[in-house]
Gaussian input, Z-matrix of N, CA and C with variables (Angstrom, degrees):
# hf/3-21g

backbone

0 1
 N
 C     1     B1
 C     2     B2     1     A1
 N     3     B3     2     A2     1     D1
 C     4     B4     3     A3     2     D2
 C     5     B5     4     A4     3     D3
 N     6     B6     5     A5     4     D4
 C     7     B7     6     A6     5     D5
 C     8     B8     7     A7     6     D6
 N     9     B9     8     A8     7     D7
 C    10    B10     9     A9     8     D8
 C    11    B11    10    A10     9     D9
 N    12    B12    11    A11    10    D10
 C    13    B13    12    A12    11    D11
 C    14    B14    13    A13    12    D12
 N    15    B15    14    A14    13    D13
 C    16    B16    15    A15    14    D14
 C    17    B17    16    A16    15    D15
 N    18    B18    17    A17    16    D16
 C    19    B19    18    A18    17    D17
 C    20    B20    19    A19    18    D18
 N    21    B21    20    A20    19    D19
 C    22    B22    21    A21    20    D20
 C    23    B23    22    A22    21    D21
 N    24    B24    23    A23    22    D22
 C    25    B25    24    A24    23    D23
 C    26    B26    25    A25    24    D24
 N    27    B27    26    A26    25    D25
 C    28    B28    27    A27    26    D26
 C    29    B29    28    A28    27    D27
 N    30    B30    29    A29    28    D28
 C    31    B31    30    A30    29    D29
 C    32    B32    31    A31    30    D30
 N    33    B33    32    A32    31    D31
 C    34    B34    33    A33    32    D32
 C    35    B35    34    A34    33    D33
 N    36    B36    35    A35    34    D34
 C    37    B37    36    A36    35    D35
 C    38    B38    37    A37    36    D36
 N    39    B39    38    A38    37    D37
 C    40    B40    39    A39    38    D38
 C    41    B41    40    A40    39    D39
 N    42    B42    41    A41    40    D40
 C    43    B43    42    A42    41    D41
 C    44    B44    43    A43    42    D42
 N    45    B45    44    A44    43    D43
 C    46    B46    45    A45    44    D44
 C    47    B47    46    A46    45    D45
 N    48    B48    47    A47    46    D46
 C    49    B49    48    A48    47    D47
 C    50    B50    49    A49    48    D48
 N    51    B51    50    A50    49    D49
 C    52    B52    51    A51    50    D50
 C    53    B53    52    A52    51    D51
 N    54    B54    53    A53    52    D52
 C    55    B55    54    A54    53    D53
 C    56    B56    55    A55    54    D54
 N    57    B57    56    A56    55    D55
 C    58    B58    57    A57    56    D56
 C    59    B59    58    A58    57    D57
 N    60    B60    59    A59    58    D58
 C    61    B61    60    A60    59    D59
 C    62    B62    61    A61    60    D60
 N    63    B63    62    A62    61    D61
 C    64    B64    63    A63    62    D62
 C    65    B65    64    A64    63    D63
 N    66    B66    65    A65    64    D64
 C    67    B67    66    A66    65    D65
 C    68    B68    67    A67    66    D66
 N    69    B69    68    A68    67    D67
 C    70    B70    69    A69    68    D68
 C    71    B71    70    A70    69    D69
 N    72    B72    71    A71    70    D70
 C    73    B73    72    A72    71    D71
 C    74    B74    73    A73    72    D72
 N    75    B75    74    A74    73    D73
 C    76    B76    75    A75    74    D74
 C    77    B77    76    A76    75    D75
 N    78    B78    77    A77    76    D76
 C    79    B79    78    A78    77    D77
 C    80    B80    79    A79    78    D78
 N    81    B81    80    A80    79    D79
 C    82    B82    81    A81    80    D80
 C    83    B83    82    A82    81    D81
 N    84    B84    83    A83    82    D82
 C    85    B85    84    A84    83    D83
 C    86    B86    85    A85    84    D84
 N    87    B87    86    A86    85    D85
 C    88    B88    87    A87    86    D86
 C    89    B89    88    A88    87    D87
 N    90    B90    89    A89    88    D88
 C    91    B91    90    A90    89    D89
 C    92    B92    91    A91    90    D90
 N    93    B93    92    A92    91    D91
 C    94    B94    93    A93    92    D92
 C    95    B95    94    A94    93    D93
 N    96    B96    95    A95    94    D94
 C    97    B97    96    A96    95    D95
 C    98    B98    97    A97    96    D96
 N    99    B99    98    A98    97    D97
 C   100   B100    99    A99    98    D98
 C   101   B101   100   A100    99    D99
 N   102   B102   101   A101   100   D100
 C   103   B103   102   A102   101   D101
 C   104   B104   103   A103   102   D102
 N   105   B105   104   A104   103   D103
 C   106   B106   105   A105   104   D104
 C   107   B107   106   A106   105   D105
 N   108   B108   107   A107   106   D106
 C   109   B109   108   A108   107   D107
 C   110   B110   109   A109   108   D108
 N   111   B111   110   A110   109   D109
 C   112   B112   111   A111   110   D110
 C   113   B113   112   A112   111   D111
 N   114   B114   113   A113   112   D112
 C   115   B115   114   A114   113   D113
 C   116   B116   115   A115   114   D114
 N   117   B117   116   A116   115   D115
 C   118   B118   117   A117   116   D116
 C   119   B119   118   A118   117   D117
 N   120   B120   119   A119   118   D118
 C   121   B121   120   A120   119   D119
 C   122   B122   121   A121   120   D120
 N   123   B123   122   A122   121   D121
 C   124   B124   123   A123   122   D122
 C   125   B125   124   A124   123   D123
 N   126   B126   125   A125   124   D124
 C   127   B127   126   A126   125   D125
 C   128   B128   127   A127   126   D126
 N   129   B129   128   A128   127   D127
 C   130   B130   129   A129   128   D128
 C   131   B131   130   A130   129   D129
 N   132   B132   131   A131   130   D130
 C   133   B133   132   A132   131   D131
 C   134   B134   133   A133   132   D132
 N   135   B135   134   A134   133   D133
 C   136   B136   135   A135   134   D134
 C   137   B137   136   A136   135   D135
 N   138   B138   137   A137   136   D136
 C   139   B139   138   A138   137   D137
 C   140   B140   139   A139   138   D138
 N   141   B141   140   A140   139   D139
 C   142   B142   141   A141   140   D140
 C   143   B143   142   A142   141   D141
 N   144   B144   143   A143   142   D142
 C   145   B145   144   A144   143   D143
 C   146   B146   145   A145   144   D144
 N   147   B147   146   A146   145   D145
 C   148   B148   147   A147   146   D146
 C   149   B149   148   A148   147   D147
 N   150   B150   149   A149   148   D148
 C   151   B151   150   A150   149   D149
 C   152   B152   151   A151   150   D150
 N   153   B153   152   A152   151   D151
 C   154   B154   153   A153   152   D152
 C   155   B155   154   A154   153   D153
 N   156   B156   155   A155   154   D154
 C   157   B157   156   A156   155   D155
 C   158   B158   157   A157   156   D156
 N   159   B159   158   A158   157   D157
 C   160   B160   159   A159   158   D158
 C   161   B161   160   A160   159   D159
 N   162   B162   161   A161   160   D160
 C   163   B163   162   A162   161   D161
 C   164   B164   163   A163   162   D162
 N   165   B165   164   A164   163   D163
 C   166   B166   165   A165   164   D164
 C   167   B167   166   A166   165   D165
 N   168   B168   167   A167   166   D166
 C   169   B169   168   A168   167   D167
 C   170   B170   169   A169   168   D168
 N   171   B171   170   A170   169   D169
 C   172   B172   171   A171   170   D170
 C   173   B173   172   A172   171   D171
 N   174   B174   173   A173   172   D172
 C   175   B175   174   A174   173   D173
 C   176   B176   175   A175   174   D174
 N   177   B177   176   A176   175   D175
 C   178   B178   177   A177   176   D176
 C   179   B179   178   A178   177   D177
 N   180   B180   179   A179   178   D178
 C   181   B181   180   A180   179   D179
 C   182   B182   181   A181   180   D180
 N   183   B183   182   A182   181   D181
 C   184   B184   183   A183   182   D182
 C   185   B185   184   A184   183   D183
 N   186   B186   185   A185   184   D184
 C   187   B187   186   A186   185   D185
 C   188   B188   187   A187   186   D186
 N   189   B189   188   A188   187   D187
 C   190   B190   189   A189   188   D188
 C   191   B191   190   A190   189   D189
 N   192   B192   191   A191   190   D190
 C   193   B193   192   A192   191   D191
 C   194   B194   193   A193   192   D192
 N   195   B195   194   A194   193   D193
 C   196   B196   195   A195   194   D194
 C   197   B197   196   A196   195   D195
 N   198   B198   197   A197   196   D196
 C   199   B199   198   A198   197   D197
 C   200   B200   199   A199   198   D198
 N   201   B201   200   A200   199   D199
 C   202   B202   201   A201   200   D200
 C   203   B203   202   A202   201   D201
 N   204   B204   203   A203   202   D202
 C   205   B205   204   A204   203   D203
 C   206   B206   205   A205   204   D204
 N   207   B207   206   A206   205   D205
 C   208   B208   207   A207   206   D206
 C   209   B209   208   A208   207   D207
 N   210   B210   209   A209   208   D208
 C   211   B211   210   A210   209   D209
 C   212   B212   211   A211   210   D210
 N   213   B213   212   A212   211   D211
 C   214   B214   213   A213   212   D212
 C   215   B215   214   A214   213   D213
 N   216   B216   215   A215   214   D214
 C   217   B217   216   A216   215   D215
 C   218   B218   217   A217   216   D216
 N   219   B219   218   A218   217   D217
 C   220   B220   219   A219   218   D218
 C   221   B221   220   A220   219   D219
 N   222   B222   221   A221   220   D220
 C   223   B223   222   A222   221   D221
 C   224   B224   223   A223   222   D222
 N   225   B225   224   A224   223   D223
 C   226   B226   225   A225   224   D224
 C   227   B227   226   A226   225   D225
 N   228   B228   227   A227   226   D226
 C   229   B229   228   A228   227   D227
 C   230   B230   229   A229   228   D228
 N   231   B231   230   A230   229   D229
 C   232   B232   231   A231   230   D230
 C   233   B233   232   A232   231   D231
 N   234   B234   233   A233   232   D232
 C   235   B235   234   A234   233   D233
 C   236   B236   235   A235   234   D234
 N   237   B237   236   A236   235   D235
 C   238   B238   237   A237   236   D236
 C   239   B239   238   A238   237   D237
 N   240   B240   239   A239   238   D238
 C   241   B241   240   A240   239   D239
 C   242   B242   241   A241   240   D240
 N   243   B243   242   A242   241   D241
 C   244   B244   243   A243   242   D242
 C   245   B245   244   A244   243   D243
 N   246   B246   245   A245   244   D244
 C   247   B247   246   A246   245   D245
 C   248   B248   247   A247   246   D246
 N   249   B249   248   A248   247   D247
 C   250   B250   249   A249   248   D248
 C   251   B251   250   A250   249   D249
 N   252   B252   251   A251   250   D250
 C   253   B253   252   A252   251   D251
 C   254   B254   253   A253   252   D252
 N   255   B255   254   A254   253   D253
 C   256   B256   255   A255   254   D254
 C   257   B257   256   A256   255   D255
 N   258   B258   257   A257   256   D256
 C   259   B259   258   A258   257   D257
 C   260   B260   259   A259   258   D258
 N   261   B261   260   A260   259   D259
 C   262   B262   261   A261   260   D260
 C   263   B263   262   A262   261   D261
 N   264   B264   263   A263   262   D262
 C   265   B265   264   A264   263   D263
 C   266   B266   265   A265   264   D264
 N   267   B267   266   A266   265   D265
 C   268   B268   267   A267   266   D266
 C   269   B269   268   A268   267   D267
 N   270   B270   269   A269   268   D268
 C   271   B271   270   A270   269   D269
 C   272   B272   271   A271   270   D270
 N   273   B273   272   A272   271   D271
 C   274   B274   273   A273   272   D272
 C   275   B275   274   A274   273   D273
 N   276   B276   275   A275   274   D274
 C   277   B277   276   A276   275   D275
 C   278   B278   277   A277   276   D276
 N   279   B279   278   A278   277   D277
 C   280   B280   279   A279   278   D278
 C   281   B281   280   A280   279   D279
 N   282   B282   281   A281   280   D280
 C   283   B283   282   A282   281   D281
 C   284   B284   283   A283   282   D282
 N   285   B285   284   A284   283   D283
 C   286   B286   285   A285   284   D284
 C   287   B287   286   A286   285   D285
 N   288   B288   287   A287   286   D286
 C   289   B289   288   A288   287   D287
 C   290   B290   289   A289   288   D288

   B1=1.4576
   B2=1.5116
   B3=1.3231
   B4=1.4520
   B5=1.5174
   B6=1.3252
   B7=1.4572
   B8=1.5117
   B9=1.3086
   B10=1.4646
   B11=1.5332
   B12=1.3377
   B13=1.4602
   B14=1.5185
   B15=1.3398
   B16=1.4699
   B17=1.5244
   B18=1.3113
   B19=1.4581
   B20=1.5267
   B21=1.3041
   B22=1.4555
   B23=1.5214
   B24=1.3069
   B25=1.4618
   B26=1.5355
   B27=1.3342
   B28=1.4644
   B29=1.5155
   B30=1.3148
   B31=1.4609
   B32=1.5245
   B33=1.3482
   B34=1.4665
   B35=1.5305
   B36=1.3313
   B37=1.4679
   B38=1.5246
   B39=1.3152
   B40=1.4643
   B41=1.5181
   B42=1.3195
   B43=1.4544
   B44=1.5296
   B45=1.3321
   B46=1.4667
   B47=1.5189
   B48=1.3288
   B49=1.4557
   B50=1.5284
   B51=1.3060
   B52=1.4533
   B53=1.5340
   B54=1.3261
   B55=1.4539
   B56=1.5294
   B57=1.3136
   B58=1.4563
   B59=1.5292
   B60=1.3392
   B61=1.4718
   B62=1.5292
   B63=1.3123
   B64=1.4584
   B65=1.5223
   B66=1.3101
   B67=1.4618
   B68=1.5243
   B69=1.3365
   B70=1.4618
   B71=1.5233
   B72=1.3128
   B73=1.4489
   B74=1.5265
   B75=1.3270
   B76=1.4443
   B77=1.5065
   B78=1.3310
   B79=1.4609
   B80=1.5214
   B81=1.3227
   B82=1.4692
   B83=1.5126
   B84=1.3333
   B85=1.4605
   B86=1.5192
   B87=1.3397
   B88=1.4654
   B89=1.5193
   B90=1.3387
   B91=1.4704
   B92=1.5234
   B93=1.3188
   B94=1.4576
   B95=1.5214
   B96=1.3294
   B97=1.4612
   B98=1.5099
   B99=1.3486
   B100=1.4648
   B101=1.5344
   B102=1.3197
   B103=1.4639
   B104=1.5352
   B105=1.3212
   B106=1.4548
   B107=1.5287
   B108=1.3197
   B109=1.4600
   B110=1.5312
   B111=1.3358
   B112=1.4520
   B113=1.5143
   B114=1.3238
   B115=1.4564
   B116=1.5266
   B117=1.3487
   B118=1.4513
   B119=1.5242
   B120=1.3186
   B121=1.4737
   B122=1.5189
   B123=1.3350
   B124=1.4660
   B125=1.5228
   B126=1.3235
   B127=1.4690
   B128=1.5400
   B129=1.3244
   B130=1.4689
   B131=1.5243
   B132=1.3231
   B133=1.4580
   B134=1.5264
   B135=1.3240
   B136=1.4661
   B137=1.5371
   B138=1.3259
   B139=1.4660
   B140=1.5268
   B141=1.3332
   B142=1.4587
   B143=1.5260
   B144=1.3382
   B145=1.4575
   B146=1.5346
   B147=1.3282
   B148=1.4653
   B149=1.5088
   B150=1.3445
   B151=1.4449
   B152=1.5346
   B153=1.3347
   B154=1.4624
   B155=1.5392
   B156=1.3183
   B157=1.4693
   B158=1.5321
   B159=1.3308
   B160=1.4654
   B161=1.5184
   B162=1.3458
   B163=1.4715
   B164=1.5244
   B165=1.3364
   B166=1.4630
   B167=1.5064
   B168=1.3093
   B169=1.4721
   B170=1.5247
   B171=1.3304
   B172=1.4704
   B173=1.5344
   B174=1.3356
   B175=1.4684
   B176=1.5090
   B177=1.3649
   B178=1.4620
   B179=1.5261
   B180=1.3126
   B181=1.4526
   B182=1.5276
   B183=1.3413
   B184=1.4536
   B185=1.5191
   B186=1.3410
   B187=1.4546
   B188=1.5209
   B189=1.3259
   B190=1.4684
   B191=1.5233
   B192=1.3347
   B193=1.4512
   B194=1.5231
   B195=1.3413
   B196=1.4481
   B197=1.4963
   B198=1.3104
   B199=1.4648
   B200=1.5118
   B201=1.3234
   B202=1.4661
   B203=1.5229
   B204=1.3069
   B205=1.4583
   B206=1.5154
   B207=1.3277
   B208=1.4627
   B209=1.5290
   B210=1.3309
   B211=1.4580
   B212=1.5360
   B213=1.3621
   B214=1.4551
   B215=1.5059
   B216=1.3331
   B217=1.4690
   B218=1.5331
   B219=1.3084
   B220=1.4479
   B221=1.5149
   B222=1.3405
   B223=1.4781
   B224=1.5202
   B225=1.3323
   B226=1.4603
   B227=1.5128
   B228=1.3281
   B229=1.4560
   B230=1.5136
   B231=1.3222
   B232=1.4565
   B233=1.5338
   B234=1.3212
   B235=1.4617
   B236=1.5224
   B237=1.3414
   B238=1.4613
   B239=1.5173
   B240=1.3316
   B241=1.4588
   B242=1.5143
   B243=1.3352
   B244=1.4493
   B245=1.5238
   B246=1.3245
   B247=1.4507
   B248=1.5309
   B249=1.3384
   B250=1.4632
   B251=1.5201
   B252=1.3314
   B253=1.4712
   B254=1.5247
   B255=1.3600
   B256=1.4519
   B257=1.5350
   B258=1.2937
   B259=1.4661
   B260=1.5285
   B261=1.3288
   B262=1.4650
   B263=1.5311
   B264=1.3474
   B265=1.4631
   B266=1.5280
   B267=1.3493
   B268=1.4617
   B269=1.5158
   B270=1.3304
   B271=1.4587
   B272=1.5123
   B273=1.3253
   B274=1.4658
   B275=1.5098
   B276=1.3016
   B277=1.4569
   B278=1.5027
   B279=1.3160
   B280=1.4610
   B281=1.5225
   B282=1.3341
   B283=1.4642
   B284=1.5347
   B285=1.3236
   B286=1.4536
   B287=1.5283
   B288=1.3301
   B289=1.4900
   B290=1.4831
   A1=112.74
   A2=118.27
   A3=120.61
   A4=112.40
   A5=118.05
   A6=120.61
   A7=117.41
   A8=119.73
   A9=120.66
   A10=109.36
   A11=115.59
   A12=121.52
   A13=106.82
   A14=115.38
   A15=120.06
   A16=109.01
   A17=115.14
   A18=122.62
   A19=106.89
   A20=116.37
   A21=117.57
   A22=112.79
   A23=113.61
   A24=122.20
   A25=110.68
   A26=114.14
   A27=119.68
   A28=109.69
   A29=115.54
   A30=121.34
   A31=110.13
   A32=115.98
   A33=121.63
   A34=108.87
   A35=116.84
   A36=122.73
   A37=106.61
   A38=116.43
   A39=121.87
   A40=110.36
   A41=116.62
   A42=124.77
   A43=107.70
   A44=117.60
   A45=120.78
   A46=109.92
   A47=115.53
   A48=121.73
   A49=108.53
   A50=120.03
   A51=124.84
   A52=113.72
   A53=118.89
   A54=121.34
   A55=110.40
   A56=115.02
   A57=122.10
   A58=107.33
   A59=116.15
   A60=120.99
   A61=111.03
   A62=114.04
   A63=122.11
   A64=107.40
   A65=117.17
   A66=121.61
   A67=106.41
   A68=115.09
   A69=120.69
   A70=111.00
   A71=115.71
   A72=121.80
   A73=108.11
   A74=115.12
   A75=123.37
   A76=109.27
   A77=118.60
   A78=121.45
   A79=109.55
   A80=117.11
   A81=122.08
   A82=111.44
   A83=115.68
   A84=120.56
   A85=112.00
   A86=116.69
   A87=122.45
   A88=112.34
   A89=116.58
   A90=123.03
   A91=113.65
   A92=116.33
   A93=121.37
   A94=108.32
   A95=116.41
   A96=121.48
   A97=109.67
   A98=115.74
   A99=122.29
   A100=107.20
   A101=115.55
   A102=120.98
   A103=108.16
   A104=116.07
   A105=122.75
   A106=111.05
   A107=115.28
   A108=123.32
   A109=106.43
   A110=116.01
   A111=122.08
   A112=109.06
   A113=116.15
   A114=121.81
   A115=110.23
   A116=115.79
   A117=123.02
   A118=107.89
   A119=115.75
   A120=122.15
   A121=110.24
   A122=115.11
   A123=119.69
   A124=110.65
   A125=118.47
   A126=121.86
   A127=113.89
   A128=118.48
   A129=120.16
   A130=111.68
   A131=117.25
   A132=121.25
   A133=110.96
   A134=117.07
   A135=120.24
   A136=111.17
   A137=116.56
   A138=120.16
   A139=112.08
   A140=117.91
   A141=121.84
   A142=112.19
   A143=116.68
   A144=121.14
   A145=112.28
   A146=117.28
   A147=120.14
   A148=116.46
   A149=115.97
   A150=120.05
   A151=110.18
   A152=115.80
   A153=123.04
   A154=107.74
   A155=114.57
   A156=118.67
   A157=112.05
   A158=117.30
   A159=121.93
   A160=113.30
   A161=117.76
   A162=121.07
   A163=112.63
   A164=117.41
   A165=121.28
   A166=110.47
   A167=115.10
   A168=120.14
   A169=108.35
   A170=116.62
   A171=119.34
   A172=110.88
   A173=114.02
   A174=120.03
   A175=113.25
   A176=117.71
   A177=120.56
   A178=109.78
   A179=116.50
   A180=121.87
   A181=107.93
   A182=115.29
   A183=120.99
   A184=110.22
   A185=113.55
   A186=121.84
   A187=106.57
   A188=117.23
   A189=121.35
   A190=108.59
   A191=115.92
   A192=122.65
   A193=107.72
   A194=115.25
   A195=118.07
   A196=113.32
   A197=114.07
   A198=120.51
   A199=111.04
   A200=115.78
   A201=121.07
   A202=110.38
   A203=115.93
   A204=121.39
   A205=110.40
   A206=116.15
   A207=121.02
   A208=112.46
   A209=117.00
   A210=119.12
   A211=113.73
   A212=116.25
   A213=120.23
   A214=115.03
   A215=117.52
   A216=120.12
   A217=110.19
   A218=116.10
   A219=122.04
   A220=111.52
   A221=114.36
   A222=122.28
   A223=107.56
   A224=115.29
   A225=120.88
   A226=109.34
   A227=117.33
   A228=123.11
   A229=105.02
   A230=117.12
   A231=122.23
   A232=111.73
   A233=114.19
   A234=122.41
   A235=109.22
   A236=116.74
   A237=122.81
   A238=109.48
   A239=115.46
   A240=122.68
   A241=107.36
   A242=116.40
   A243=121.32
   A244=108.76
   A245=115.32
   A246=122.81
   A247=110.55
   A248=118.04
   A249=120.56
   A250=114.82
   A251=116.95
   A252=119.85
   A253=112.63
   A254=117.71
   A255=121.71
   A256=113.39
   A257=117.14
   A258=119.88
   A259=109.35
   A260=116.18
   A261=121.57
   A262=107.47
   A263=114.37
   A264=119.51
   A265=110.04
   A266=116.46
   A267=119.84
   A268=110.13
   A269=115.12
   A270=121.34
   A271=111.85
   A272=115.75
   A273=123.54
   A274=107.57
   A275=118.77
   A276=121.26
   A277=110.65
   A278=116.41
   A279=122.49
   A280=109.95
   A281=116.48
   A282=119.29
   A283=111.48
   A284=116.06
   A285=121.09
   A286=108.38
   A287=117.42
   A288=121.80
   A289=111.75
   D1=-26.05
   D2=-173.45
   D3=-108.53
   D4=25.43
   D5=-169.39
   D6=-89.73
   D7=-8.10
   D8=-176.02
   D9=-98.64
   D10=133.21
   D11=176.19
   D12=-124.02
   D13=126.15
   D14=174.47
   D15=-121.86
   D16=147.26
   D17=177.86
   D18=-126.55
   D19=128.75
   D20=-179.85
   D21=-171.25
   D22=-171.21
   D23=-176.36
   D24=-100.82
   D25=131.27
   D26=176.34
   D27=-69.13
   D28=129.50
   D29=176.16
   D30=-103.24
   D31=-35.40
   D32=-178.62
   D33=-153.17
   D34=143.28
   D35=177.15
   D36=-128.16
   D37=109.59
   D38=-176.98
   D39=-104.18
   D40=104.72
   D41=-178.70
   D42=-92.02
   D43=89.73
   D44=-174.40
   D45=-154.12
   D46=156.95
   D47=173.91
   D48=-80.81
   D49=152.69
   D50=2.62
   D51=-84.71
   D52=-14.15
   D53=178.17
   D54=-139.57
   D55=145.31
   D56=175.03
   D57=-79.65
   D58=142.69
   D59=179.67
   D60=-128.79
   D61=147.58
   D62=173.89
   D63=-123.39
   D64=128.14
   D65=169.78
   D66=-98.26
   D67=128.28
   D68=-175.81
   D69=-131.40
   D70=149.88
   D71=168.24
   D72=-106.84
   D73=125.54
   D74=-178.17
   D75=-119.81
   D76=131.69
   D77=177.76
   D78=-85.79
   D79=122.75
   D80=-179.37
   D81=-75.01
   D82=173.84
   D83=176.38
   D84=-62.08
   D85=-23.22
   D86=178.88
   D87=-91.89
   D88=12.74
   D89=-177.84
   D90=61.92
   D91=28.29
   D92=174.93
   D93=-101.32
   D94=145.38
   D95=178.89
   D96=-83.11
   D97=125.63
   D98=175.47
   D99=-108.23
   D100=132.93
   D101=-179.76
   D102=-96.99
   D103=107.84
   D104=-175.48
   D105=-100.56
   D106=147.21
   D107=172.49
   D108=-115.92
   D109=122.56
   D110=-177.73
   D111=-115.33
   D112=128.38
   D113=179.49
   D114=-107.05
   D115=133.90
   D116=178.09
   D117=-118.36
   D118=-179.54
   D119=175.81
   D120=-64.51
   D121=-178.29
   D122=176.89
   D123=-77.88
   D124=160.73
   D125=-176.55
   D126=-56.93
   D127=-36.26
   D128=-179.28
   D129=-62.04
   D130=-47.98
   D131=178.97
   D132=-65.58
   D133=-44.49
   D134=-179.85
   D135=-61.13
   D136=-36.23
   D137=178.57
   D138=-58.70
   D139=-34.63
   D140=178.08
   D141=-66.03
   D142=-22.30
   D143=-177.85
   D144=-97.91
   D145=2.73
   D146=178.16
   D147=103.01
   D148=3.56
   D149=177.30
   D150=-77.28
   D151=151.25
   D152=169.25
   D153=-137.08
   D154=166.43
   D155=-179.33
   D156=-66.20
   D157=-13.68
   D158=-179.85
   D159=-105.86
   D160=11.11
   D161=-174.92
   D162=-66.48
   D163=-31.80
   D164=179.00
   D165=-123.45
   D166=149.97
   D167=175.03
   D168=-141.10
   D169=156.17
   D170=177.40
   D171=-53.02
   D172=135.69
   D173=-179.83
   D174=102.00
   D175=-20.81
   D176=176.64
   D177=-63.93
   D178=142.60
   D179=173.20
   D180=-103.88
   D181=127.84
   D182=-179.04
   D183=-136.21
   D184=164.11
   D185=173.91
   D186=-116.68
   D187=133.24
   D188=-178.67
   D189=-123.66
   D190=130.48
   D191=174.81
   D192=-110.29
   D193=132.78
   D194=-179.58
   D195=-176.57
   D196=-163.74
   D197=179.79
   D198=-104.76
   D199=123.92
   D200=179.46
   D201=-78.28
   D202=149.99
   D203=176.14
   D204=-55.72
   D205=140.56
   D206=-178.08
   D207=-63.18
   D208=-26.10
   D209=-178.55
   D210=-81.07
   D211=1.36
   D212=177.94
   D213=82.32
   D214=1.41
   D215=178.91
   D216=-69.63
   D217=170.49
   D218=-178.45
   D219=-84.74
   D220=55.40
   D221=177.86
   D222=-123.17
   D223=135.57
   D224=-176.54
   D225=-136.16
   D226=137.43
   D227=172.21
   D228=-98.15
   D229=108.92
   D230=-172.83
   D231=-72.18
   D232=142.79
   D233=172.14
   D234=-109.73
   D235=-42.30
   D236=176.65
   D237=-139.50
   D238=150.37
   D239=171.53
   D240=-123.91
   D241=130.62
   D242=178.14
   D243=-112.13
   D244=135.61
   D245=-176.38
   D246=-101.60
   D247=162.50
   D248=-177.99
   D249=-55.17
   D250=-28.32
   D251=-179.96
   D252=-80.22
   D253=2.07
   D254=178.46
   D255=92.68
   D256=-10.30
   D257=178.93
   D258=-68.48
   D259=138.79
   D260=-179.08
   D261=-126.90
   D262=126.22
   D263=179.58
   D264=-117.81
   D265=142.03
   D266=173.81
   D267=-64.22
   D268=148.32
   D269=178.10
   D270=-124.83
   D271=3.78
   D272=-177.37
   D273=-135.44
   D274=143.06
   D275=179.49
   D276=-54.34
   D277=132.37
   D278=-179.77
   D279=-92.59
   D280=142.94
   D281=178.54
   D282=-58.77
   D283=141.47
   D284=177.73
   D285=-88.57
   D286=132.27
   D287=178.05
   D288=-99.21

């Protein structure tokens, strides 16, 4: 479920219930632009992990690790997001121990 990694430019960051979404442009191996939709947890859960509604802005380059849609479309359920400074934040609820 967590095997896909995409790197690209944030086009839009929607901080809203029930899930936060990131629209990204990713350059494929063929140098074509792919328009990805990335789904994260809800704002309340993300806030516990250090996210804020201002954490991303258009033009930011990020890396997202997650599970790609089974139909092969450019949809991803994020597990982690890594920022240019190397910081990595969870994007999916973590199991409670």
